[in-house]
N, CA, C and O of each residue as an XYZ file, in Angstrom:
332
protein
N       6.749     -0.558    -22.445
C       5.542      0.636    -22.461
C       6.174      2.010    -22.339
O       6.824      2.109    -21.298
N       6.176      2.878    -22.944
C       6.634      4.005    -23.601
C       6.168      5.618    -22.498
O       6.777      6.561    -21.994
N       4.896      5.176    -22.578
C       4.474      6.188    -21.700
C       3.379      5.682    -20.839
O       2.489      4.968    -21.300
N       3.424      5.996    -19.750
C       2.425      6.191    -18.745
C       0.838      6.790    -18.663
O       0.623      7.811    -19.316
N       0.113      6.408    -18.163
C      -1.307      6.678    -18.166
C      -1.057      8.063    -17.992
O      -2.059      8.573    -18.492
N      -0.394      8.901    -17.623
C      -0.552     10.222    -18.048
C       0.003     10.911    -18.784
O      -0.145     12.128    -18.679
N       0.769     10.402    -19.703
C       1.322     10.873    -20.767
C       2.668     11.279    -20.223
O       3.267     12.042    -20.982
N       3.044     11.096    -19.563
C       4.544     11.214    -19.127
C       5.375     10.204    -19.178
O       5.125      9.191    -18.525
N       6.671     10.311    -20.072
C       7.344      9.035    -19.779
C       7.600      8.219    -18.626
O       8.377      8.572    -17.740
N       6.901      7.025    -18.614
C       7.131      5.962    -17.487
C       8.450      5.769    -17.119
O       9.228      5.856    -18.068
N       8.988      5.517    -15.957
C      10.579      5.451    -15.755
C      10.996      4.150    -16.145
O      10.257      3.341    -15.586
N      11.701      3.679    -16.731
C      12.253      2.681    -17.301
C      13.669      2.197    -16.436
O      14.241      3.092    -15.814
N      14.278      0.735    -16.379
C      14.464      0.585    -15.667
C      16.017      1.537    -16.005
O      16.454      2.216    -15.076
N      16.488      1.532    -16.842
C      17.596      2.636    -17.215
C      17.526      3.311    -16.419
O      18.431      3.135    -15.603
N      16.550      4.450    -16.063
C      16.215      5.760    -15.166
C      16.285      5.239    -13.688
O      16.239      6.100    -12.809
N      16.386      3.992    -13.338
C      16.368      3.735    -11.898
C      18.071      3.784    -11.032
O      18.930      2.930    -11.254
N      18.239      4.796    -10.191
C      19.583      4.612     -9.979
C      20.127      3.513     -9.669
O      19.431      2.570     -9.295
N      22.099      3.380     -9.808
C      22.449      2.165    -10.062
C      21.994      1.471     -8.444
O      21.672      0.286     -8.532
N      21.937      2.020     -7.116
C      22.171      1.219     -5.798
C      20.369      0.834     -6.093
O      19.961     -0.240     -5.650
N      19.688      1.475     -6.611
C      18.167      0.661     -6.801
C      18.012     -0.358     -8.112
O      16.965     -1.004     -8.173
N      19.105     -0.549     -9.272
C      19.136     -0.959    -10.327
C      17.865     -2.422    -10.318
O      16.916     -2.680    -11.059
N      18.443     -3.115     -9.105
C      17.984     -4.500     -9.049
C      16.630     -4.508     -7.712
O      15.948     -5.489     -7.416
N      16.577     -3.702     -7.350
C      15.156     -4.034     -6.758
C      14.018     -4.267     -7.149
O      13.140     -4.390     -6.295
N      13.782     -4.360     -8.152
C      12.433     -5.226     -8.884
C      12.481     -6.742     -8.601
O      11.518     -7.404     -8.214
N      13.984     -7.306     -8.894
C      14.297     -8.414     -8.323
C      14.557     -9.027     -7.234
O      14.244    -10.186     -6.961
N      15.258     -8.114     -6.440
C      15.916     -9.010     -5.249
C      14.703     -8.284     -3.682
O      14.510     -8.751     -2.560
N      14.160     -7.045     -4.351
C      13.299     -6.961     -2.955
C      11.814     -8.006     -3.194
O      11.333     -8.698     -4.092
N      11.458     -7.575     -1.667
C      10.166     -8.794     -1.327
C       8.975     -7.762     -1.510
O       9.026     -6.534     -1.579
N       7.881     -8.625     -1.569
C       6.843     -8.271     -2.210
C       6.144     -6.953     -0.909
O       5.162     -6.220     -1.019
N       6.869     -7.058     -0.075
C       6.485     -5.935      0.830
C       7.011     -4.632      0.541
O       6.558     -3.575      0.980
N       8.221     -4.802     -0.400
C       8.907     -3.550     -0.951
C       8.421     -2.871     -2.175
O       8.964     -1.866     -2.634
N       7.503     -3.380     -2.630
C       6.971     -3.173     -4.028
C       5.472     -2.886     -3.448
O       5.070     -3.290     -2.357
N       4.552     -1.937     -4.596
C       3.440     -1.835     -4.845
C       2.755     -1.493     -6.006
O       3.412     -1.005     -6.926
N       1.159     -1.713     -6.181
C       1.210     -1.322     -8.033
C       0.329     -0.138     -7.920
O      -0.708     -0.217     -7.261
N       0.626      0.796     -8.432
C       0.315      2.327     -8.938
C      -1.354      1.674     -8.522
O      -1.690      0.542     -8.871
N      -2.165      2.499     -7.828
C      -3.540      2.358     -8.073
C      -4.305      3.015     -8.777
O      -5.533      3.024     -8.695
N      -3.404      3.815     -9.772
C      -4.286      4.861    -10.991
C      -3.598      3.975    -12.044
O      -4.468      3.285    -12.575
N      -2.750      3.796    -12.401
C      -2.016      2.697    -13.791
C      -1.852      1.509    -13.308
O      -0.866      1.070    -12.715
N      -3.107      0.839    -13.640
C      -3.029     -1.008    -12.672
C      -2.076     -1.482    -13.730
O      -2.137     -1.228    -14.933
N      -0.980     -2.379    -12.950
C      -0.025     -3.222    -13.481
C       1.345     -2.294    -13.393
O       2.336     -2.775    -13.943
N       1.466     -1.188    -12.839
C       2.909     -0.599    -12.983
C       3.114     -0.944    -11.466
O       2.349     -0.738    -10.523
N       4.247     -1.474    -11.486
C       5.162     -1.587    -10.447
C       5.694     -0.755     -9.929
O       6.238      0.042    -10.693
N       5.844     -0.458     -8.281
C       6.645      0.435     -7.769
C       7.499      0.256     -7.014
O       7.010     -0.356     -6.064
N       8.648      0.452     -6.842
C       9.209      0.489     -5.421
C       9.053      1.545     -4.344
O       9.713      2.584     -4.319
N       8.383      1.297     -3.698
C       7.882      2.014     -2.231
C       9.106      3.223     -2.091
O       8.829      4.423     -2.108
N      10.012      2.880     -2.000
C      11.002      3.514     -1.244
C      11.297      4.819     -2.317
O      11.233      5.985     -1.929
N      11.614      4.456     -3.660
C      11.939      5.120     -4.496
C      11.193      6.289     -4.827
O      11.694      7.384     -5.082
N       9.538      5.918     -4.806
C       8.266      6.470     -4.991
C       8.180      7.921     -3.827
O       7.959      9.118     -4.011
N       8.524      6.954     -2.405
C       8.637      8.168     -1.726
C       9.643      8.937     -1.860
O       9.469     10.154     -1.804
N      10.710      8.482     -2.033
C      12.174      9.808     -2.395
C      11.501     11.006     -3.586
O      11.643     12.226     -3.508
N      11.132     10.633     -4.118
C      10.413     11.334     -5.213
C       9.020     12.041     -4.908
O       8.644     12.967     -5.627
N       8.363     11.654     -3.980
C       7.461     12.311     -3.151
C       6.052     11.720     -4.066
O       5.051     12.414     -4.243
N       6.219     10.267     -4.607
C       4.933     10.008     -5.458
C       4.169      9.068     -4.919
O       3.938      7.979     -5.442
N       3.624      9.567     -3.541
C       2.756      8.728     -2.855
C       1.585     10.219     -2.358
O       1.633     11.442     -2.491
N       0.387      8.981     -1.608
C      -0.458      9.876     -0.858
C      -1.008      8.853      0.345
O      -1.192      7.636      0.308
N      -1.194      9.795      1.403
C      -1.943      8.717      2.439
C      -3.213      9.190      2.823
O      -3.491     10.273      3.338
N      -3.831      8.409      2.565
C      -5.537      8.575      2.898
C      -6.340      7.465      3.922
O      -6.664      6.291      3.747
N      -6.474      8.218      4.852
C      -6.975      7.181      6.213
C      -6.024      6.106      6.158
O      -6.061      4.992      5.635
N      -5.283      6.639      6.739
C      -4.097      6.047      7.368
C      -3.484      4.999      6.560
O      -2.692      4.198      7.057
N      -3.830      4.976      5.303
C      -3.255      4.044      4.201
C      -2.380      4.982      3.059
O      -2.749      6.129      2.808
N      -0.954      4.254      2.271
C      -0.441      4.755      1.913
C      -0.376      4.516      0.581
O      -0.607      3.325      0.367
N      -0.153      5.158     -0.446
C      -0.487      4.489     -1.866
C       0.540      5.514     -2.828
O       0.550      6.745     -2.857
N       1.336      4.600     -3.547
C       2.443      4.797     -4.195
C       2.208      4.908     -5.855
O       1.678      3.984     -6.472
N       2.657      6.132     -6.500
C       2.415      6.278     -7.808
C       3.988      5.836     -8.882
O       5.195      5.850     -8.637
N       3.309      5.542     -9.888
C       4.537      5.135    -11.151
C       4.940      6.582    -11.713
O       5.794      6.716    -12.590
N       4.300      7.574    -11.172
C       4.860      8.921    -12.344
C       4.055      9.899    -11.597
O       3.012      9.650    -10.992
N       4.751     11.241    -11.721
C       4.230     12.496    -10.864
C       2.796     12.919    -11.650
O       2.045     13.700    -11.066
N       2.365     12.321    -13.173
C       1.338     12.711    -13.535
C      -0.180     12.109    -12.854
O      -1.271     12.660    -12.999
N       0.120     10.661    -11.977
C      -0.797     10.129    -11.227
C      -1.064     10.549     -9.777
O      -2.134     10.223     -9.264
N      -0.204     11.215     -9.121
C      -0.784     11.969     -8.394
C      -2.151     12.930     -8.461
O      -3.198     12.480     -7.994
N      -2.120     14.022     -8.946
C      -3.331     14.347     -9.295
C      -4.408     14.206     -9.792
O      -5.410     14.910     -9.673
N      -4.161     12.801    -10.678
C      -5.512     12.006    -10.961
C      -6.165     11.235     -9.465
O      -7.339     11.012     -9.169
N      -5.345     11.049     -8.970
C      -5.461     10.553     -7.446
C      -6.373     11.072     -6.904
O      -7.492     10.602     -6.696
N      -5.860     12.329     -6.570
C      -5.960     13.579     -5.695
C      -7.721     13.791     -6.277
O      -8.707     13.825     -5.540
N      -7.714     13.874     -7.307
C      -8.876     14.177     -8.169
C     -10.445     13.292     -7.472
O     -11.631     13.615     -7.541
N      -9.832     12.223     -6.896
C     -11.074     11.459     -6.686
C     -10.125     10.169     -6.321
O      -9.817      9.390     -7.223
N      -9.686      9.972     -5.026
C      -9.376      8.782     -4.326
C     -10.012      7.322     -4.380
O      -9.692      6.185     -4.728
N     -11.262      8.109     -3.754
C     -12.508      6.913     -3.856
C     -12.469      5.624     -5.153
O     -12.435      4.395     -5.211
N     -12.499      6.781     -6.072
C     -12.451      5.420     -7.453
C     -11.275      4.707     -7.281
O     -11.277      3.509     -7.565
N     -10.473      5.134     -6.949
C      -8.940      4.518     -7.445
C      -8.587      3.628     -6.426
O      -7.783      2.704     -6.545
N      -9.344      3.998     -5.206
C      -8.872      3.069     -3.757
C      -9.963      1.787     -4.011
O      -9.558      0.673     -3.677
N     -11.172      1.885     -4.521
C     -11.977      0.652     -4.650
C     -11.744      0.122     -5.986
O     -12.196     -0.998     -6.226
N     -11.103      0.759     -6.903
C     -10.574     -0.376     -7.703
C      -9.951     -1.272     -7.968
O     -10.091     -1.820     -9.061
């Protein structure tokens, strides 16, 4: 997958910092999330938080795969939360 749903290049494993390179294979399911905008995109929560790629809605945190997903989510959070 070269592009995300937001027409912004999706992060590749090569773009993940060295200290986090193996997170997808080593982390427990609690350390991973699925982007609510681009279903099927796995997100490392700590990496997304460090990049500001998350939103809190009604006490629940949602993590995003790319910078373009935040504005889409902001426009209609209920549509993505219910999906």
